[in-house]
C-alpha positions as CSV (number, residue, x, y, z in Angstrom):
1,M,23.9,-46.0,-176.4
2,S,23.8,-42.5,-177.7
3,T,22.5,-41.2,-174.3
4,L,25.6,-42.8,-172.7
5,L,27.9,-41.1,-175.2
6,A,26.2,-37.8,-174.7
7,A,26.6,-38.1,-170.9
8,I,30.3,-38.9,-171.3
9,A,30.9,-36.0,-173.7
10,E,29.1,-33.6,-171.3
11,F,31.2,-34.8,-168.4
12,E,34.4,-34.3,-170.5
13,R,33.3,-30.8,-171.4
14,D,32.7,-29.9,-167.8
15,L,36.2,-31.1,-166.9
16,M,37.7,-29.0,-169.7
17,R,35.8,-26.0,-168.6
18,E,37.0,-26.5,-165.0
19,R,40.6,-26.9,-166.0
20,T,40.7,-23.9,-168.3
21,G,39.0,-21.8,-165.6
22,E,41.7,-22.8,-163.1
23,G,44.4,-22.0,-165.7
24,R,43.0,-18.5,-166.2
25,K,42.9,-17.8,-162.5
26,R,46.5,-18.9,-162.2
27,A,47.5,-16.7,-165.1
28,M,45.6,-13.7,-163.7
29,A,47.4,-14.2,-160.4
30,R,50.7,-14.0,-162.3
31,D,49.5,-10.8,-164.0
32,V,49.4,-12.3,-167.5
33,R,47.7,-10.1,-170.0
34,F,45.0,-11.6,-172.1
35,G,44.1,-10.7,-175.7
36,R,46.1,-9.2,-178.5
37,K,49.3,-7.2,-178.1
38,P,48.8,-3.5,-178.7
39,K,50.0,-2.4,-182.1
40,L,51.3,0.9,-180.8
41,S,53.4,1.5,-177.7
42,D,52.4,4.0,-175.0
43,F,54.9,6.4,-176.4
44,Q,53.5,6.1,-179.9
45,R,50.0,6.6,-178.6
46,K,51.0,9.8,-176.9
47,E,52.9,11.0,-180.0
48,T,49.8,10.2,-182.1
49,L,47.6,12.3,-179.9
50,Q,50.1,15.2,-180.2
51,R,50.2,14.9,-184.0
52,R,46.4,14.9,-184.1
53,A,46.3,18.0,-181.9
54,A,48.8,19.7,-184.3
55,G,46.4,19.2,-187.2
56,E,47.9,16.3,-189.0
57,T,45.4,14.1,-190.8
58,L,44.4,10.6,-189.6
59,A,45.6,9.1,-192.9
60,E,49.1,10.5,-192.6
61,I,49.4,9.4,-189.0
62,A,48.1,5.9,-189.8
63,K,50.4,5.5,-192.7
64,S,53.4,6.4,-190.7
65,Y,52.7,3.7,-188.1
66,A,51.4,1.2,-190.7
67,V,48.0,0.8,-189.0
68,D,44.5,1.4,-190.1
69,I,42.9,4.9,-189.9
70,S,40.2,3.5,-187.6
71,M,42.7,2.6,-185.0
72,I,44.0,6.2,-184.9
73,S,40.5,7.6,-184.8
74,R,39.7,5.4,-181.7
75,L,42.6,6.9,-179.7
76,S,41.6,9.7,-177.4
């Protein structure tokens, strides 16, 4: 009995994997972006790099954008 249930569950899992894979392919064809939204816009990123080059500290920049210091340090 348990072998039969395991086989049915495995079959269902394969169907789910197939459907989600197809959905991802359709989304990629529509140029849908996956993952988190960026916290900073492109303009803000450029501005941050300029502020770093001007000698402003990471903490000051991070505080002004309400993000963590590590995020500012990763920009380059």
